ROTITI-875002 format. One line per 5 residues: their letters; for each residue x, y, z of N, C-alpha, C, O. Coordinates in Angstrom, 1 decimal, padded with zeros to 4 digits, always signed. Atoms other than C-alpha are relative to their C-alpha. Layout:
A = X Y Z X Y Z X Y Z X Y Z ~ ... .
//
This chain:
IGETE = +000.4 -001.4 -000.2 +008.9 +361.7 +091.0 -001.4 +000.3 -000.5 -001.7 -000.1 -001.6 ~ +001.4 -000.3 +000.4 +005.3 +362.9 +090.9 -000.9 -001.2 +000.3 -000.7 -001.9 +001.3 ~ +001.0 +001.0 -000.2 +002.3 +360.6 +090.7 +000.6 -001.4 -000.2 +001.3 -001.7 -001.2 ~ -000.5 +001.4 +000.1 +003.1 +356.9 +091.3 -001.1 -001.0 +000.1 -000.8 -002.2 -000.1 ~ +001.1 +000.9 -000.1 -000.3 +355.4 +091.8 -000.5 -000.4 -001.4 -000.9 +000.5 -002.2 .
TEAIL = +000.3 +000.5 +001.4 -001.1 +353.2 +088.8 -001.4 +000.5 -000.5 -001.5 +001.0 -001.6 ~ +001.4 -000.4 +000.4 -004.9 +354.0 +088.7 +000.0 +001.4 -000.3 -000.7 +001.9 -001.3 ~ +000.0 -001.4 +000.2 -004.2 +357.7 +088.9 +000.7 +000.3 -001.3 +000.3 +001.2 -002.1 ~ -000.8 -000.2 +001.3 -001.6 +357.6 +086.1 -000.9 -000.4 -001.2 -000.9 +000.3 -002.2 ~ +000.9 +000.5 +001.1 -004.1 +355.6 +083.9 -001.1 +001.0 -000.2 -001.4 +001.4 -001.4 .
KNTLA = +001.1 -001.0 +000.1 -006.9 +358.1 +084.6 +000.5 +001.3 -000.6 -000.1 +001.8 -001.5 ~ -000.6 -001.2 +000.6 -004.6 +361.1 +083.9 +000.4 -000.1 -001.5 +000.2 +000.8 -002.2 ~ -000.4 +000.2 +001.4 -003.4 +359.6 +080.7 -001.2 +000.0 -000.9 -001.2 +000.6 -002.0 ~ +001.2 +000.0 +000.8 -006.9 +358.9 +079.4 -000.6 +001.4 -000.1 -001.0 +001.8 -001.2 ~ +000.6 -001.3 +000.1 -008.0 +362.4 +080.3 +000.9 +000.9 -000.9 +000.4 +001.8 -001.5 .
GNADK = -000.9 -000.8 +000.8 -004.9 +363.9 +078.6 +000.1 -000.4 -001.5 +000.7 +000.3 -002.3 ~ -000.1 +000.5 +001.4 -005.3 +361.9 +075.4 -001.4 +000.2 -000.7 -002.0 -000.8 -001.2 ~ +001.3 -000.3 +000.7 -008.4 +363.6 +074.0 +000.0 -000.3 -001.5 -001.1 -000.6 -002.0 ~ -000.1 +000.3 +001.4 -007.2 +363.1 +070.5 +000.1 -001.5 -000.3 +000.2 -001.9 -001.5 ~ +000.0 +001.5 +000.1 -007.1 +359.3 +071.1 +001.3 -000.5 -000.8 +001.1 -001.4 -001.6 .
ARLFA = -001.3 +000.5 +000.6 -003.4 +358.9 +070.0 +000.3 -001.4 +000.6 +000.0 -001.7 +001.7 ~ -000.5 +001.3 -000.5 -002.1 +355.4 +070.2 +001.2 +000.1 +000.8 +002.1 +000.9 +000.5 ~ -001.1 -000.1 -000.9 +000.3 +354.8 +073.0 +000.7 -001.4 +000.0 +000.1 -002.4 +000.3 ~ -000.8 +001.2 +000.0 +003.1 +352.2 +072.6 +001.0 +000.2 +001.1 +001.8 +001.1 +001.1 ~ -000.8 -000.1 -001.2 +004.9 +351.5 +075.8 +001.2 -000.9 -000.1 +001.1 -002.0 -000.5 .
FGVGY = -001.2 +000.8 +000.0 +008.5 +350.3 +076.2 +000.4 -000.1 +001.5 +000.5 +000.8 +002.2 ~ -000.6 +000.3 -001.3 +009.9 +348.7 +079.4 +001.4 -000.5 -000.2 +001.6 -001.4 -001.1 ~ -001.4 +000.4 +000.2 +013.6 +348.4 +079.7 +000.5 -000.6 +001.3 +000.4 +000.0 +002.4 ~ -000.6 +000.7 -001.2 +015.2 +345.9 +082.2 -001.1 -000.9 +000.6 -002.2 -001.1 +000.1 ~ +000.9 +001.0 -000.6 +013.6 +343.5 +084.6 -000.9 +000.7 +001.1 -001.9 +000.2 +001.5 .
DVNTQ = +000.7 -000.7 -001.1 +012.4 +346.1 +087.2 -001.0 +001.1 -000.6 -000.8 +002.2 -000.3 ~ +000.9 -000.9 +000.6 +009.5 +347.6 +085.2 -001.4 -000.3 +000.5 -001.7 -001.5 +000.9 ~ +001.4 +000.2 -000.4 +005.8 +348.0 +086.1 -000.7 -000.5 -001.2 -001.4 +000.4 -001.9 ~ +000.7 +000.5 +001.2 +004.4 +345.7 +083.4 -001.5 +000.2 +000.1 -002.1 +000.4 -000.9 ~ +001.5 -000.2 -000.1 +000.9 +346.1 +084.8 -000.3 +001.4 -000.5 -001.3 +001.6 -001.2 .
LLDRL = +000.2 -001.4 +000.4 +001.1 +349.9 +084.3 +000.2 +000.1 -001.5 -000.7 +000.7 -002.2 ~ -000.3 -000.2 +001.4 +002.7 +349.7 +080.8 -001.0 -000.8 -000.9 -001.4 -000.3 -001.9 ~ +001.0 +000.7 +000.8 +000.3 +347.0 +079.6 -001.3 +000.7 +000.0 -002.0 +000.8 -001.1 ~ +001.3 -000.7 -000.1 -002.7 +348.9 +080.8 +000.0 +001.4 -000.8 -000.9 +001.7 -001.5 ~ -000.1 -001.2 +000.8 -001.4 +352.2 +079.3 -000.2 -000.3 -001.5 -000.9 +000.4 -002.2 .
AEDNH = +000.1 +000.4 +001.4 -001.0 +350.5 +075.9 -001.4 -000.4 -000.4 -001.9 +000.0 -001.4 ~ +001.4 +000.6 +000.3 -004.3 +348.6 +076.1 -001.0 +001.1 +000.0 -001.9 +001.2 -000.9 ~ +001.0 -001.0 -000.1 -006.3 +351.6 +077.2 +000.1 +001.1 -001.1 -000.9 +001.8 -001.4 ~ -000.3 -001.0 +001.1 -004.8 +353.8 +074.4 +000.3 -000.6 -001.3 +000.9 +000.0 -002.2 ~ -000.1 +000.6 +001.3 -005.0 +351.3 +071.5 +001.4 -000.2 -000.5 +001.6 -000.1 -001.8 .
GAPDY = -001.4 +000.2 +000.4 -001.3 +350.7 +071.4 +000.4 -001.4 +000.4 -000.4 -002.4 +000.4 ~ -000.6 +001.3 -000.4 +001.0 +347.8 +072.4 +001.2 +000.2 +000.9 +001.9 +001.2 +000.7 ~ -001.2 -000.1 -000.8 +003.6 +347.2 +075.0 +001.1 -000.9 -000.6 +000.8 -001.8 -001.3 ~ -001.2 +000.9 +000.4 +007.1 +345.8 +074.4 +001.0 +000.2 +001.1 +001.1 +001.2 +001.8 ~ -001.0 +000.0 -001.1 +009.9 +344.9 +076.7 +001.3 -000.3 -000.5 +001.5 -001.2 -001.4 .
VSPKE = -001.4 +000.2 +000.4 +013.7 +345.0 +076.4 +000.7 -000.5 +001.2 +000.8 +000.2 +002.2 ~ -000.8 +000.5 -001.2 +015.7 +342.7 +078.7 +001.4 +000.6 -000.1 +001.8 +001.1 -001.1 ~ -001.4 -000.6 +000.0 +019.2 +343.9 +079.8 +000.9 -000.7 -001.0 +001.9 +000.0 -001.4 ~ -000.9 +000.7 +001.0 +020.8 +341.3 +077.4 -000.4 +000.3 -001.4 +000.4 +000.0 -002.3 ~ +000.4 -000.3 +001.3 +018.8 +342.5 +074.4 +000.6 +001.4 -000.5 +000.9 +002.3 +000.3 .
NIEVK = -000.5 -001.3 +000.6 +020.0 +345.3 +072.0 -001.2 +000.9 -000.1 -002.1 +000.6 -000.9 ~ +001.2 -000.9 +000.1 +017.6 +348.2 +072.5 -000.1 +000.7 -001.3 -001.2 +000.9 -001.8 ~ +000.1 -000.6 +001.4 +018.5 +349.7 +069.1 -000.7 -000.9 -000.9 -001.5 -000.5 -001.8 ~ +000.7 +001.0 +000.9 +017.4 +346.5 +067.4 -001.5 +000.0 +000.3 -002.3 -000.1 -000.6 ~ +001.4 +000.1 -000.4 +014.2 +346.4 +069.4 -000.8 +001.3 -000.5 -001.9 +001.1 -001.0 .
VSSFY = +000.7 -001.3 +000.4 +013.3 +350.1 +068.7 -000.1 +000.1 -001.5 -001.1 +000.5 -002.0 ~ +000.0 +000.0 +001.5 +014.2 +349.7 +065.0 -001.1 -000.9 -000.5 -001.8 -000.6 -001.4 ~ +001.0 +000.9 +000.4 +012.0 +346.7 +064.7 -001.4 +000.6 +000.3 -002.3 +000.4 -000.5 ~ +001.2 -000.7 -000.3 +009.2 +348.6 +066.4 -000.4 +001.0 -001.0 -001.5 +001.1 -001.5 ~ +000.2 -001.0 +000.9 +009.6 +351.5 +064.1 -000.4 -000.5 -001.4 -001.4 +000.0 -002.0 .
QKVAS = +000.4 +000.6 +001.3 +009.5 +349.3 +061.0 -001.4 -000.5 +000.0 -002.1 -000.4 -001.0 ~ +001.4 +000.5 -000.2 +006.3 +347.8 +062.3 -001.0 +001.1 -000.2 -001.9 +001.1 -001.0 ~ +001.0 -001.1 +000.0 +004.4 +351.0 +063.0 +000.1 +001.0 -001.1 -000.8 +001.7 -001.3 ~ -000.2 -000.9 +001.2 +005.8 +352.9 +060.0 -000.9 -000.5 -001.2 -001.1 +000.3 -002.1 ~ +000.8 +000.6 +001.2 +003.7 +350.6 +057.7 -001.3 -000.5 +000.5 -001.6 -001.7 +000.5 .
PVLSD = +001.4 +000.5 -000.4 +000.1 +350.5 +059.0 -000.7 -000.5 -001.2 -000.6 +000.0 -002.3 ~ +000.7 +000.6 +001.1 -002.1 +348.3 +056.9 -001.5 +000.3 +000.2 -002.2 +000.8 -000.7 ~ +001.4 -000.2 -000.3 -005.5 +348.6 +058.6 -000.2 +000.4 +001.5 +000.4 -000.3 +002.3 ~ +000.2 -000.4 -001.4 -006.6 +350.4 +061.8 -001.5 +000.1 +000.3 -002.3 +000.1 -000.6 ~ +001.4 -000.1 -000.4 -009.8 +350.7 +063.8 -000.8 -001.2 -000.5 -001.9 -001.0 -001.1 .
LKLDI = +000.7 +001.2 +000.6 -010.8 +347.1 +062.9 -001.3 -000.3 +000.7 -001.4 -000.2 +001.9 ~ +001.3 +000.6 -000.5 -014.3 +345.7 +063.3 -000.3 -001.2 -000.8 -000.1 -001.3 -002.1 ~ +000.3 +001.3 +000.7 -015.3 +342.1 +062.5 -001.5 -000.2 +000.2 -002.0 -000.1 +001.3 ~ +001.4 +000.3 +000.0 -018.8 +341.2 +061.6 -000.3 -001.2 -000.8 +000.2 -001.4 -001.9 ~ +000.4 +001.2 +000.7 -020.3 +337.9 +060.6 -001.6 -000.1 +000.1 -002.1 -000.7 +000.9 .
PGLKT = +001.5 +000.0 +000.0 -024.0 +338.5 +059.7 -000.6 -001.4 +000.0 -000.2 -002.2 -000.8 ~ +000.7 +001.3 +000.0 -026.3 +335.6 +060.5 +000.7 -001.1 +000.8 +000.2 -002.2 +000.9 ~ -000.6 +001.0 -000.9 -023.9 +333.9 +062.9 +000.1 +000.5 +001.4 +000.6 +001.6 +001.6 ~ +000.0 -000.4 -001.4 -024.3 +334.0 +066.6 +001.4 -000.4 +000.6 +001.7 -001.6 +000.6 ~ -001.3 +000.3 -000.5 -020.8 +334.3 +068.2 +000.0 +000.4 +001.5 -000.7 +001.2 +002.0 .
SDVYP = -000.2 -000.3 -001.4 -019.6 +334.4 +071.8 +001.5 -000.3 +000.4 +002.2 -001.0 -000.4 ~ -001.4 +000.2 -000.4 -016.3 +334.4 +073.7 +001.0 +000.2 -001.1 +001.9 -000.7 -001.3 ~ -000.9 -000.3 +001.1 -014.4 +336.0 +070.8 +001.2 +000.7 +000.6 +001.2 +001.6 +001.4 ~ -001.3 -000.5 -000.4 -010.7 +336.7 +071.4 +000.9 +000.3 -001.2 +001.0 -000.6 -002.1 ~ +000.0 -001.0 -001.0 -009.1 +339.1 +071.2 -001.3 +000.8 +000.1 -002.0 +001.0 -000.9 .
KALPD = +001.3 -000.8 -000.2 -011.9 +341.2 +072.7 +000.0 +001.3 -000.9 -001.0 +001.6 -001.5 ~ -000.1 -001.2 +000.8 -010.6 +344.4 +071.0 +001.0 -000.3 -001.1 +002.1 -000.8 -000.8 ~ -000.9 +000.4 +001.1 -009.0 +343.9 +067.6 +001.1 +001.1 -000.1 +000.8 +002.3 -000.1 ~ -001.1 -000.9 +000.1 -005.6 +345.5 +067.3 +000.2 +000.5 -001.5 -000.4 -000.1 -002.4 ~ -000.3 -000.5 +001.3 -004.4 +347.5 +064.3 +000.9 -001.0 -000.7 +001.7 -001.8 +000.0 .
LFRGS = -000.8 +000.9 +000.8 -002.7 +345.6 +061.5 +001.1 +000.8 -000.6 +000.9 +001.8 -001.2 ~ -001.1 -000.7 +000.6 +000.8 +346.5 +060.4 +000.6 -001.0 -001.0 +000.4 -002.2 -000.9 ~ -000.7 +000.9 +000.9 +002.9 +345.1 +057.5 +000.8 -001.1 +000.7 +001.5 -000.8 +001.6 ~ -000.7 +001.1 -000.6 +004.2 +341.7 +058.3 -000.7 -000.6 +001.2 -000.2 -001.6 +001.7 ~ +000.7 +000.5 -001.2 +001.7 +341.1 +061.1 -001.2 -000.8 -000.5 -001.7 -000.7 -001.6 .
QLMVL = +001.2 +000.7 +000.3 -001.3 +338.8 +061.2 -000.9 +000.1 +001.2 -000.5 +000.5 +002.3 ~ +001.0 +000.0 -001.0 -004.5 +338.6 +063.2 -000.7 -001.3 +000.0 -001.3 -001.7 -001.0 ~ +000.7 +001.3 -000.2 -006.0 +335.4 +064.6 -001.2 +000.3 +000.9 -000.9 +000.7 +002.1 ~ +001.2 -000.2 -000.8 -009.6 +335.7 +065.9 -000.6 -001.3 +000.3 -000.9 -002.0 -000.7 ~ +000.6 +001.3 -000.4 -011.0 +332.8 +067.8 -001.2 +000.2 +000.9 -001.3 +001.2 +001.7 .
GRFQG = +001.2 -000.2 -000.8 -014.5 +332.4 +069.2 -000.9 -001.2 -000.1 -000.6 -002.2 -000.9 ~ +001.0 +001.1 +000.1 -017.5 +330.1 +069.7 -001.1 +000.5 -000.9 -001.4 +001.7 -001.0 ~ +001.1 -000.4 +000.9 -020.4 +330.1 +067.3 -001.1 -001.0 +000.2 -000.9 -002.2 +000.5 ~ +001.1 +000.9 +000.0 -023.9 +328.6 +067.2 -000.6 +000.1 -001.4 -000.6 +001.2 -002.0 ~ +000.5 +000.0 +001.3 -025.5 +327.6 +064.0 +001.0 -000.4 -001.0 +001.5 -001.5 -000.9 .
GGHKA = -001.0 +000.4 +001.0 -023.1 +327.6 +061.1 -000.5 +000.2 -001.4 -001.5 +000.9 -001.6 ~ +000.4 -000.1 +001.4 -023.3 +327.3 +057.4 +000.9 +001.0 -000.7 +001.9 +001.5 -000.2 ~ -000.8 -001.0 +000.9 -022.0 +329.5 +054.6 -000.3 +001.4 +000.5 -001.4 +001.8 +000.5 ~ +000.1 -001.4 -000.4 -021.3 +333.0 +055.8 +001.0 +000.9 -000.6 +002.1 +000.4 -001.1 ~ -000.9 -001.0 +000.5 -019.6 +336.2 +054.7 +000.6 +000.7 +001.2 -000.1 +001.3 +002.0 .
IKLTG = -000.7 -000.7 -001.1 -017.0 +337.5 +057.2 +000.4 +001.4 -000.6 +001.0 +001.5 -001.6 ~ -000.3 -001.4 +000.4 -016.7 +341.3 +057.0 +001.0 +000.6 +001.0 +000.7 +000.7 +002.2 ~ -001.0 -000.7 -000.8 -013.6 +343.0 +058.2 +000.0 +001.5 -000.5 +000.3 +001.7 -001.7 ~ +000.0 -001.4 +000.4 -013.8 +346.8 +058.2 +001.1 +000.7 +000.8 +001.4 +000.3 +001.9 ~ -001.0 -000.8 -000.7 -011.2 +349.4 +059.1 +000.4 +001.2 -000.9 -000.3 +001.5 -001.9 .
TVAGK = -000.4 -001.3 +000.7 -009.4 +352.5 +058.0 +001.4 -000.3 -000.6 +002.3 -000.8 +000.0 ~ -001.3 +000.0 +000.7 -006.6 +352.6 +055.4 +000.3 +001.4 -000.5 -000.4 +002.0 -001.2 ~ -000.4 -001.3 +000.3 -004.8 +355.9 +055.1 -001.2 +001.0 +000.2 -001.4 +001.9 -000.6 ~ +001.1 -000.9 -000.3 -007.8 +357.7 +056.7 -001.3 -000.3 -000.7 -002.3 +000.4 -000.5 ~ +001.3 +000.3 +000.7 -010.4 +356.1 +054.4 -000.5 -001.4 +000.4 +000.3 -002.3 +000.6 .
PHEFV = +000.6 +001.3 -000.4 -012.8 +353.3 +055.3 +000.1 -001.0 -001.1 -000.1 -000.7 -002.3 ~ -000.1 +001.2 +000.9 -012.3 +349.9 +053.7 -000.8 -001.1 +000.6 -000.9 -001.3 +001.8 ~ +000.6 +001.2 -000.5 -014.2 +346.7 +053.9 +000.5 -001.2 -000.8 +000.7 -001.1 -002.1 ~ -000.5 +001.2 +000.7 -012.9 +343.2 +053.1 -001.0 -001.1 +000.4 -001.4 -001.2 +001.5 ~ +001.0 +001.0 -000.2 -015.3 +340.3 +052.7 +000.6 -001.4 -000.4 +001.3 -001.5 -001.5 .
YETTF = -000.5 +001.4 +000.3 -014.3 +336.6 +052.9 -001.1 -001.0 +000.3 -001.7 -001.0 +001.4 ~ +001.0 +001.0 -000.2 -016.8 +333.8 +052.4 +000.5 -001.3 +000.4 +001.5 -001.8 -000.2 ~ -000.4 +001.3 -000.4 -016.5 +330.5 +054.2 -001.2 -000.7 +000.6 -002.3 -000.2 +000.8 ~ +001.0 +000.9 -000.6 -018.4 +327.7 +055.8 +000.4 -000.2 +001.4 +001.5 -000.7 +001.7 ~ -000.2 +000.3 -001.4 -018.7 +327.5 +059.6 -000.6 -001.4 +000.3 -001.8 -001.6 +000.2 .
AETPD = +000.5 +001.3 -000.3 -019.0 +323.8 +060.6 +001.1 -000.7 +000.8 +002.3 -000.4 +000.7 ~ -000.9 +000.8 -000.7 -017.4 +321.3 +062.9 +000.3 -001.2 -000.8 -000.5 -002.0 -001.2 ~ -000.5 +001.1 +000.8 -015.3 +318.9 +060.9 +001.3 -000.6 +000.6 +001.9 +000.1 +001.4 ~ -001.3 +000.6 -000.5 -012.4 +316.5 +061.6 +001.2 +000.9 -000.4 +002.2 +000.8 +000.3 ~ -001.1 -000.8 +000.5 -010.2 +318.9 +059.7 +000.3 +001.2 +001.0 +001.4 +001.7 +001.0 .
NNFLP = -000.2 -001.2 -000.9 -010.7 +321.7 +062.3 -000.1 -000.4 +001.5 -000.5 +000.5 +002.3 ~ +000.2 +000.4 -001.4 -010.8 +319.7 +065.5 +001.1 +000.5 +001.0 +001.0 +000.4 +002.2 ~ -001.0 -000.7 -000.8 -007.7 +321.6 +066.8 -000.5 +001.3 +000.5 +000.1 +001.9 +001.4 ~ +000.4 -001.3 -000.3 -009.6 +324.8 +067.0 -000.6 +000.2 +001.4 -000.3 +001.2 +002.1 ~ +000.4 -000.2 -001.4 -011.4 +324.2 +070.4 +001.1 +000.2 +001.0 +001.0 +001.0 +001.9 .
RLWAT = -001.1 -000.1 -000.9 -008.1 +323.7 +072.1 +000.7 +001.4 -000.1 +001.1 +002.0 +000.8 ~ -000.6 -001.3 +000.3 -006.6 +326.8 +070.4 -000.9 +001.1 +000.7 -000.3 +002.0 +001.3 ~ +000.9 -001.0 -000.6 -009.7 +328.8 +071.5 +000.1 +000.0 +001.5 +000.2 +001.1 +002.1 ~ -000.1 +000.1 -001.5 -009.5 +327.5 +075.1 +001.3 +000.6 +000.5 +001.3 +001.3 +001.5 ~ -001.3 -000.5 -000.4 -005.8 +328.4 +075.3 -000.1 +001.6 +000.0 +000.4 +002.2 +000.9 .
RKVAF = +000.1 -001.5 +000.1 -006.6 +332.0 +074.1 -000.9 +000.5 +001.1 -000.7 +001.6 +001.6 ~ +000.9 -000.5 -001.0 -009.5 +332.3 +076.5 +000.6 +000.0 +001.4 +000.5 +001.0 +002.2 ~ -000.7 +000.0 -001.2 -007.5 +331.2 +079.5 +001.1 +001.0 +000.1 +001.3 +001.7 +001.2 ~ -001.0 -001.0 +000.0 -004.7 +333.5 +078.5 -000.6 +001.4 +000.3 -000.1 +002.2 +001.0 ~ +000.7 -001.3 -000.2 -007.2 +336.4 +078.4 -000.4 +000.1 +001.4 -000.2 +001.2 +002.0 .
LLNEI = +000.4 +000.0 -001.4 -008.6 +335.5 +081.8 +001.2 +000.2 +001.0 +001.1 +001.0 +001.9 ~ -001.2 -000.2 -000.9 -005.1 +335.3 +083.4 +000.5 +001.4 -000.1 +000.9 +002.0 +000.8 ~ -000.4 -001.4 +000.2 -004.2 +338.6 +081.9 -000.9 +001.0 +000.7 -000.5 +001.9 +001.3 ~ +001.0 -000.8 -000.7 -007.4 +340.1 +083.3 +000.3 +000.0 +001.5 +000.3 +001.0 +002.2 ~ -000.4 +000.1 -001.4 -006.4 +338.8 +086.7 +001.3 +000.8 +000.4 +001.3 +001.5 +001.4 .
RLRGR = -001.3 -000.7 -000.2 -002.9 +340.1 +086.4 -000.1 +001.5 -000.1 +000.4 +002.3 +000.7 ~ +000.1 -001.5 +000.2 -003.9 +343.6 +085.2 -001.0 +000.6 +000.9 -000.8 +001.8 +001.3 ~ +001.1 -000.7 -000.7 -007.1 +344.2 +087.2 -000.2 -000.6 +001.4 -001.1 -000.1 +002.2 ~ +000.1 +000.6 -001.3 -006.6 +342.0 +090.3 -000.8 -001.3 +000.0 -001.6 -001.6 -000.9 ~ +000.7 +001.4 -000.2 -007.8 +338.6 +091.5 -001.5 +000.2 +000.3 -001.9 +001.0 +001.1 .
NQELV = +001.4 -000.1 -000.1 -011.5 +338.1 +091.2 -000.5 -001.5 +000.0 -000.1 -002.2 -000.9 ~ +000.4 +001.4 -000.1 -013.1 +334.8 +092.3 -000.7 -000.5 -001.2 -000.5 -001.7 -001.6 ~ +000.7 +000.4 +001.2 -015.3 +334.7 +089.3 +000.9 -000.3 -001.2 +000.8 -001.3 -001.9 ~ -001.0 +000.3 +001.1 -012.3 +334.9 +086.9 +000.8 -001.2 +000.4 +001.1 -002.0 -000.5 ~ -000.8 +001.1 -000.4 -010.4 +332.4 +088.9 -000.8 -001.3 -000.2 -000.3 -002.3 -000.7 .
DEVV = +000.8 +001.2 +000.2 -013.3 +329.9 +088.8 -000.2 -000.3 -001.5 -000.2 -001.4 -001.9 ~ +000.1 +000.3 +001.4 -013.6 +330.4 +085.1 +001.3 -000.6 -000.6 +001.2 -001.4 -001.5 ~ -001.3 +000.6 +000.4 -009.9 +329.7 +084.6 +000.0 -001.5 +000.3 +000.4 -002.3 -000.5 ~ +000.0 +001.4 -000.4 -010.3 +326.5 +086.6 -000.9 -000.8 -000.8 -001.1 -002.0 -000.5 .
//
């Protein structure tokens, strides 16, 4: 009933969300518009989740509530001064909740000892966390290029799924 065009729903949602509330979308069953729900969540800094007919919806909703009831850090930004980075995934950093983790993968040029700065908001107040490490290619981290490539291909495939087939994206996946 009402508007059924995906792009129009997305446009109306963004226009109606002037306060920039996070939108968490749930799909129940197999016959859901995952493209719409994924885009709604992504465009509104939330996350989608899906419940199959064989899953217990109460358990899924309870698990979701426990997650979002304990925010740790929101509006994340990552900065590594003095290090040139590219192809960093995820492109937009999600909020962190108790019990969750964030893995950021990307390419870099140069290297050496650097300070990684993660900034965000905790209970409405800005916080900064600094972690010092050395960026270098070593035999101990030779698994990282494959992990990064997997993340990049997943990102590209998701872009194709959400925004439509584009020859440039297909060529990059190949």
